[in-house]
N, C-alpha and C positions, 0 to 999 in steps of 0.2 A: 504494500500500500504506500502511496506517495508520501503520507505524513508520518510514516512509521519510523521511530528512532532505530538506530542500529541495535541488533540483538544483544550486543555486549553490555548494554546499559541495564539489562535485567539484574535484579537483586534478589538473592535467596529464593530463586524459583518463581518469583512473582513477575508476571508479564507487564510490559509497559502499557499505559493507557493510550487509547486512540481517541480521536475526535468522534463525538456522537454522529456527526454528519457523515463521516466516512463509513462508519459501521451501519448506520441506517440505510445507506445506499446499497448495501450488499445483502443484509439479512432481511429477506422479504416476508410475506405473510405466512408462507409454508415451506420455504427452503432458503438456501444461501446461494446467491448467484451474482456474478459480475464479470468484468473484463479482466483477463489474466494479465498480470504485470502492472496493472493500473489500480484496480480495485481489489484484486485477489492475488496473493502470492503465497509462497511456502510458509513464511513466518505467520501470516494471518491464519491459514488453515491449521497450522500447528496449534495455535492458541484456541481455535474453535474446537479442535480435538481435545485439548486439555480441559476446556470448560465443559464440553459435552461429557467427558469422562467423569468429571466431578458430579455433574447432575445424575448420571447413571449409577455411579457408585453410591450416591445418596439414596438410590432406590433399590440397592441390593445387587446390582449387576457386577459381574467379575470379569466378563470378557465382552468384546464387540467384534462384529464381522464387518469387513471393509471390501468393497468392490469398486471397479472403475470402468468407464467406457473407453472408446478408442481415440479420444482426443489426445493430441501430443502432450498436453500438460497434465493429463489425468494420472499417469503412474507416479510422477514426482509429487504431485499434490496429495494423492492418497497416502503416500509414504510419510509425508510431513504430518498429515492429520494423525496417522497411526502413531508417530513418534510423540505427538502431544498427548494422545490417549494413554500410551505406555508410561509417559512421565508422571501421570497421575494414578498409576497403579493398575490400569486395566490391561488384561491380555488382549491381543489382537489376532484375529483369524483373517488372513488375506485370501479372498477367492479369485483375485485377479480380474481379467476381463469378464464382464457380466452385463446383462441387461438390468434395468432397474427392477423389473419383476423377479428376476433371478436373485437379486439381492434381498428382496422381500421374502422370497422362498427360504433363503439361507437364514434370515432372521427368525422365521417361524420354525424351520427345521432344527436349528441349533438353540432355539429359545434364548436369544440374546439380542441386544440392540444392534443397529446397523447403520452404516454410512455409505452412500453411493455417490461416487464422483462423476457428475455429468451436468451438462447444461441443456440436456434434452434436445429440443429443436432449435436452440439459439445458434447463431453463427459460430464459426471456429474460434474466434478470439475470446469467447466466453467459456467459463466453467463454473461449477457450483457443487453443492452438497445437498442430497436429500437424506434426512435423518429419520430414524424410527426407533422406537423402543422394541423390547423383545416381542416376538410374534407379530412384527410389522405394525405395531400400534403407532399412530402418527405423532409427530413432533411439529407443532405449529407455534404461532406467536403466543397463544395462551397456555401452551403445554410444554414450554421449554425454550423456544427461540428468544423470547423477551428476556429470560434470565441469562442466556448466553450473550445476548446483545449488551446487557448491563455489565457483565464481567469483562467483555472485550473493551468496553468504554472505560471502565475503572481499573482494569488490570486483573487477570486471573490470579486468585490467591495461591500462595506457595503450597507445596505438598512435601511432607517429610517421610512418607512411606517408601516401600520398595518399588522398583520399576517393573512394569508388566512384561510378560513374555510375548513372543510372536511366533506364528505358525502359518502354513499355507495349506489350502484344502480346495480340491477341484470338485464342485458340486453340480456341474452341468448335466451329467447323466441322471443324478437323483432328481434334479429339477424337471427334466423331460419326463421321467417315469411318473412323478407325482402328478403332473398335468394330465398325462394319459389316463391316470386312475380316476380323474374327476369327470370325464366325459365318455359316454359310450360311443366308441369309434368304429364299431363293427359294421355300420352301414356306409362308411366313407369309401367311395371309389366305385368305379374308376373315375377319377377326377384329374383334370389338368389345372394346376394352380400356378398362375403367374405371381411372382413375389418381388417387390421392389424394396430392398433393404436400405436404400439411400446411403450406402457406405457406412451405415450405422450398425448397432449391435444386433439387428435382425440377421445380419450375415453370420453371426456367431450362434444365435439360438434357433433360427429356423431349421438348419440342417439337423440339429440335435433332436428337435421335436417332430418334424414332419417327414424326414427321410425314411424313418422306420415304418411309416404307415403303408400297408399293402395297397396296391392298385392306385397309388397317388403319384403323379408325375409333377415335379417342381420345375418351373421355368424361371431361373434366377436372373435378377437384374441388380447390378451394383452391390454385390455381396462382399466386395473387398473392403475391409475395415480401413477407413481413411477419414480422420477427423478434420481434414480440410474440406470435405464435401465437394469433390471436384465435379460432380455431375449436376446436382441440384441440392438446395437446402433440404435437410432431413426433417421437413415440416409438412406432412401431407395434408394438413388442414387448408393449406394454400392450394387452390386448384392448379396453379402453374406447376406445382411439384408432383402432380398426378399424371401429367401429359405422357411421360415416357411409359408409365405402367399401362395407361389406357391403350396406347399403341401396341404394346407388347401383348396385351390380352387379345386384341383383335388379330394381330399377325400370327399368334400362336394358336388361335382358336381355343383359348382357355375357357374353362367353365366359370372361373372367378379370378379376381385379382386382389392381392393383399399388399398394402403399403405400411411400413413401420416407420416411426419417427426415430430420432437419433439414438435414444436409449431403449427403444423397442418396448416401451410400456404401453404404447398406443398402437392400435391397428385400424386402418381405414380399408374399406372394401369397395371394389368396383364390380359390376355385374359382367355377364358374358359379352355384352355390347360395348363395354368400356365405360359405361355410365356410372358415376359415383353413387353409392348407396348411402343415404343420410345416416349419421351415427345414431340418431334417435330411432331410426327403424331397426338398427342392430340391437339397440337397447330393448325395444319392444319384443323382438324375436327371442332374445335370451331370457327376458322376463317371463315370456310365455313358457319356455322350456323349464325354468326354475319353478314356476307356479304349478306346472304339471307334476313335478316331483314333491312339492310341498304346498298344497292348496291353502289359500288364505294368508300366505306369507307376506311380509313387508318388502316392498320394492322401493329403492331410493332413486330419485331423479333430481338433477339440479334445475334451477329456475330457467335455464336456457333450453332445456330439452323440450322437444315437441309436445304439445298437449295430447297428441295421440298416445303417448306412453301412459300417463295416469288414466286416460279414458279406457285403454285396453286392460290395464291392471284391475280397475274397478269391475269391468265387464267379466273378467275371469275370477272375480271373487277375492282378489288380493287387496292389499292396503298400500296405496302410493303415498310416499312422504317426500315433500319438496324441501330442498336445501340450497345453500349457497354454492357457488362455483369454487372448486379447489379440493385437492385430494384430502387434506387434513380435516376439512369440514365434513366431507362425505364419510370418511372413515370414522370420525367421532359419532356421526349419526348412525352409521352401520352398527357400531357397537352398542349404542344406546337403545336402538329399536329392535335389534336382533334381525335386521333385514338379511335376506338370502342373497340379494343382488342389488347393485346400483349402477347407473350409467350416466355419463355426461355427454353433452353435445360435442365435446372435443375428442371423443373416442377413448376416454378412460372408462374402463369397466371393472367393477369391484365385486368380489365374491366372498361370501361368508366362509366358504370352504377353503379359501386361499388366505385365511387370516384377516379377512375384511379388506385386503389390499387389492390394488388394480393390476390386471394382467391382460395386455392386448393379445398375447398368445393364447390364453385360455378362452377369451372371447372368440378368437379365430377358430379354435377347435369346435366350439358350439355351433358357429356358422357352418363350418364344413360338415359337421354331423347332421345339421338340419337340411343342408343341401343334398347330402347323400341319401337321407331318408325321404326327401320330397320327390325325387325322380322327375324333376322338371327344372327348367332354366332358373337361374338366380333371379333374373328380372321378374319372372312370374311369382316366385316364392316371396319376394319382398314387396310386391305390389299392395298387399293387404295391410302392410305396416306403415306405409308412407301415405297418410291420408290428408296431409296439409302440405302446402308449398312453403319453402323457407329460403332465406337469403344466404345461409351460411354466415360465418363470422367475417365481418368487414372491419378492417382496422383503419383508424385515422390518427395521424400524429398532430396533436394540438398543444398549444401553450398552456392552457388551463382546462383540464378535463371536467372539473366540477362546473365551471362557468358555462362551458359549451353544453353540458348535459342539462343544466337549468334552462338554457335558451331553448332547447328542444322541448322540454316539458312545458314551458310557457307557450310555445307554438301550437301544442296539441291540447291546451287547457280546455278548450270548448268541446273536444271530442273524447277526452279520456273518461272511461267508465271507472277505472281504478288506477291509482299510481302507487306502486309497491316499491319499497326501499330496502328489501331484504339484502340485495347485493347490487350496487349501482341503483339504477331506476328502471323498473318494468312498468310500461304503460299499456293497459288493456283497452282495446277499442271495440267497436261493434263487430258482431258476427265472428267472434273468437279470434280476431286479429290482435296481435300484440307485438311490442318490440322492447328490447332491453339495451340500455347503454351502460357500460361498465368499464372503469379504468383498469388497465392491466396491472397485475401485481409484480410483474417482472420486466416490463418494458414501458417506455413513455408513449403509450397508445390508449386510445379510446375505442372500445370494441362495440360493434353494433350487431345485433341479431334481430331478424324480423320473421314473423310467421303469419300466414293468412291462408284463406281458402284457395286462392289461385295464384299462379306465378305473376299474372298481370298486376294483381293487388300488391303483391310483395314488391315488385319492381317500382310501382308508384310510391309506396311508402319509403323505400330505400332512397329514391331520388329526392323526395321531400325532406327526409331526415338529414341526409348528407349535405343538402344545400344549406342547412343551418349549422351543422357540425363544422363544416369546412369553410364557412364564410369568413 
């Protein structure tokens, strides 16, 4: 960090304080993320490791598992974090290259806290840390990050005990076997599956999970692990980053296409025509499968998810629960409500049987099982789950997100039936149309999502809202 004094000024194991501004810029609502060499460096993450270890030791933990993605900075940063954790007496288990959901698996499997080094879909210059308690329980602002932020600002207190040990463990095979045990895969195949790993961790986990399935043919794209992302950003929520997969699906006559983000905890789907399948429709499909196994269960959806999801859940006798956007919030609600499944518009999918954590790979297995059982094209299978038109997430860079949001609310004041402030602002209009404006927790962006009965109505609303947001 640019305002960080030299490490030699440390006294008796207590770290040097940083400015609150520099710490606040990096420790977000539910993870740690910033530009490497500017906002994040080895000394910074070492102190995060020391503070996190203090927090976890206070809760009875004796070891922590650490994984990292394929970014150039990830191995060194993960080792620095581990050094900080060991300096405060925690043993460290390194699992090396991993997807984020593989790290969550390791946390559940080993019953210990975890730290995953990744900046997910962000550009190559970024990196960060996703933290969890034992059994993948979340760590967010209210459940640990605020305490870590305070210690980094004031200086992490010294520790007089012994140093923790370190070990290495390869859990990729156990991760794949565990996922296979959660979904009945007997009906899968023959299927041709085009997969775009985006040079991210999908290139590591997809072969381990899918190559062993009988009658499945994988058509790989960008499986080479490369944190510079030479082909396109590893952010499939942006339609521009799906173009190569869409072409591959059509050229290879694939039955389905899957795209993973950089840390492979999210999975996006395109049908046999190369058309994107809304993540809300995938949420509805998986919810139906989970409710078939456990009638009347709770299903979580965030406030950006299509209204089709809670409508289907109620129709099937389940209980839909609406929550804020973000994995720590949904995981907390999963635990509190005992929900069997939760889905987000951003293609994060959460499973009670996966310790309440999100796994794009597990969601993909559900989709493949459903497609195999249906014996009809993917587009036909998904048509009953996509009952509304939506804009997808549209980002705008603005100087003042709150001011621009209030300007939009004022513009719709005479048409708004309900204005909901659970997360950003959700404005409900006539005939089930609605939109949400929400400031990003990780980037200087204002995010817009719109849903209505028809694409024409969605387009008209998007045009009107953006004319205010970007004015």
